[in-house]
C-alpha positions in Angstrom: 133.1 100.0 114.3 137.0 101.0 113.6 137.1 97.2 112.7 134.6 97.6 109.9 136.4 100.6 108.5 139.8 99.4 108.8 139.4 95.7 107.7 137.1 93.5 105.5 136.6 89.8 105.8 135.2 87.4 103.1 131.8 86.6 102.7 132.7 82.7 102.8 134.1 83.4 106.4 131.6 85.9 107.9 127.9 84.5 106.5 128.0 81.1 107.9 128.6 82.4 111.6 126.0 85.1 110.9 123.6 82.5 110.0 124.4 80.4 112.8 124.0 83.1 115.1 120.7 84.3 113.8 122.3 87.7 113.0 121.6 90.2 110.0 123.6 89.0 107.2 124.6 92.9 106.8 125.8 93.1 110.3 129.6 93.9 109.0 128.3 96.2 106.6 129.5 99.9 107.6 126.3 101.7 106.6 126.6 103.9 109.4 129.6 105.8 107.7 128.1 106.2 104.3 126.7 109.7 103.3 123.2 108.3 101.9 120.7 105.8 103.3 117.6 104.0 101.7 114.5 103.6 103.6 114.3 99.9 104.6 111.8 98.0 102.4 111.3 101.0 100.2 114.6 100.8 98.2 112.6 101.6 94.9 112.7 105.4 96.4 116.3 105.5 96.1 118.8 106.9 98.5 118.7 110.0 100.7 121.5 112.1 102.1 122.0 111.9 105.7 121.3 115.1 107.4 121.6 113.8 111.0 122.8 110.6 112.6 121.5 109.6 116.2 123.7 107.4 118.3 123.4 105.8 121.7 126.1 104.9 124.4 124.0 102.0 125.9 125.8 99.4 123.5 129.1 100.4 124.9 127.8 100.5 128.5 126.1 97.3 128.5 126.5 94.8 125.8 129.2 92.1 125.9 131.2 91.3 122.7 133.1 88.2 121.4 136.3 87.8 119.5 136.8 85.1 116.9 139.9 83.4 118.4 141.4 82.4 114.8 140.4 85.5 112.7 140.2 88.2 115.2 136.9 89.9 114.1 134.4 90.9 117.0 130.8 90.5 117.0 127.8 91.0 119.5 125.6 87.7 119.7 123.2 89.6 122.0 120.2 89.0 119.6 120.9 85.4 119.2 120.3 85.0 123.0 117.6 87.5 123.6 115.3 86.7 121.1 114.5 83.1 122.2 113.5 81.6 125.6 116.4 80.6 127.9 115.0 76.9 127.7 115.5 76.9 124.2 119.1 78.2 124.4 119.6 75.5 126.9 118.2 72.9 124.5 120.8 73.8 121.8 123.9 73.4 124.1 125.8 72.6 120.7 125.7 76.3 119.6 127.0 77.2 123.3 129.7 74.8 122.9 130.6 76.2 119.3 130.7 79.8 120.8 132.8 78.7 123.4 135.3 77.1 121.3 135.3 79.7 118.4 134.9 83.0 120.4 136.3 84.5 123.4 134.6 87.2 125.6 136.0 90.8 125.2 136.5 92.7 128.4 134.1 95.7 128.3 135.7 99.0 127.5 137.0 100.9 130.4 135.7 104.8 130.3 138.8 105.9 128.9 138.7 103.3 126.0 135.1 104.4 125.4 136.0 108.0 125.2 138.5 107.3 122.6 136.6 104.7 120.6 133.3 106.6 120.8 135.0 109.7 119.7 136.5 108.3 116.8 133.2 107.0 115.6 131.6 110.5 115.7 134.7 112.0 114.1 134.4 109.3 111.4 130.6 110.0 111.1 130.7 113.6 110.7 133.7 113.4 108.4 132.3 110.8 105.9 128.6 112.0 105.9 128.7 115.6 106.7 125.6 115.0 108.9 124.8 116.4 112.4 125.4 113.8 115.2 123.2 113.7 118.2 124.2 111.1 121.0 121.7 109.6 123.7 123.0 109.2 127.0 122.1 106.3 129.3 119.8 106.2 132.2 122.0 105.7 135.1 119.5 104.8 137.9 117.9 101.2 137.9 114.2 101.4 138.2 113.1 99.6 141.5 116.8 99.2 142.8 117.1 99.9 146.5 121.1 100.3 146.5 122.1 103.6 147.9 125.9 102.9 148.6 128.1 101.5 145.7 130.9 100.5 148.3 129.8 97.1 148.7 128.6 96.5 145.2 131.2 94.8 142.7 131.1 96.6 139.4 127.9 98.5 139.7 126.5 99.0 136.2 124.5 102.1 137.2 127.9 103.7 138.4 129.4 102.7 135.0 126.7 104.3 132.9 127.0 107.5 135.0 130.7 107.5 134.4 130.1 107.1 130.8 127.3 109.8 130.6 130.0 112.3 131.9 132.6 111.2 129.5 130.2 111.5 126.4 129.1 114.9 127.9 132.7 115.9 127.8 133.0 114.7 124.3 130.1 116.6 123.1 131.9 120.0 123.9 135.1 118.6 122.3 133.6 117.5 119.2 130.5 119.6 118.8 127.9 117.2 118.8 124.3 117.3 120.2 123.8 115.6 123.6 120.5 114.2 124.2 120.3 113.8 128.1 117.8 111.0 128.2 119.2 110.1 131.6 118.1 113.8 132.8 114.7 113.6 130.7 113.5 110.3 132.4 114.5 111.2 136.0 112.4 114.4 135.6 109.5 112.5 134.1 109.7 109.6 136.8 111.1 105.8 136.3 109.1 104.1 138.7 106.9 102.4 136.0 109.9 101.4 134.1 110.8 97.8 133.5 114.5 98.4 133.5 117.0 101.3 132.8 116.8 100.7 129.0 112.9 100.2 128.5 110.4 102.7 129.5 106.8 103.4 128.8 105.8 104.8 125.5 104.7 108.2 126.8 108.3 108.8 128.1 109.3 108.9 124.2 107.4 112.2 123.9 109.7 114.4 126.0 112.9 112.9 124.4 111.4 113.5 120.8 110.8 117.1 121.9 114.2 117.5 122.9 115.6 115.8 119.7 113.4 118.2 117.6 114.5 121.4 119.4 118.4 120.2 118.9 117.6 119.7 115.1 116.1 122.9 114.7 119.0 124.7 116.8 121.4 122.9 114.3 119.0 123.9 111.4 118.8 120.3 110.2 114.9 120.9 110.1 
């Protein structure tokens, strides 16, 4: 996101890439850091001031980013792959070859790098919008997993998410933002019927919403 604040790229460079990857054309628009927002599809209502911004650490914990080899901008092509069946992806190997030619995979952030990067995002949002910031933790357990010892598992993702939860909890005290402990809430509610760590039944939304409402009331947002 710092890239969006510090550097701009011409439309004739970015738009063809976004179209080819089936990504929103406003992907590089730093709207997160603006003090106002429009309701999607209802722009006739005008702009509203931001009173609260809710972020999640799941993207930093799990997504893979790619850097353009020539121009250096970074992009997340996740939607391009996830919105279509794998057999369709395999039938478009020219896109796969193009991605490999034009981009290189960016190593995932270490926990220390995440702490610095995410801390900067929170600071910029608070300074530029004046809004209260709330952050969702990531569920550390993997539903259905039988692993009980990480010593034989290479790069266990649930351990990574747990470490990042600790890091963001420390940041919340340092930067004074609300921490919505989704990990704890879901553990208390039960995770057995979840598809995976990031997708849970609709009824699990209610206790999370109650916690968010409680925090917004405490911070006098509502």
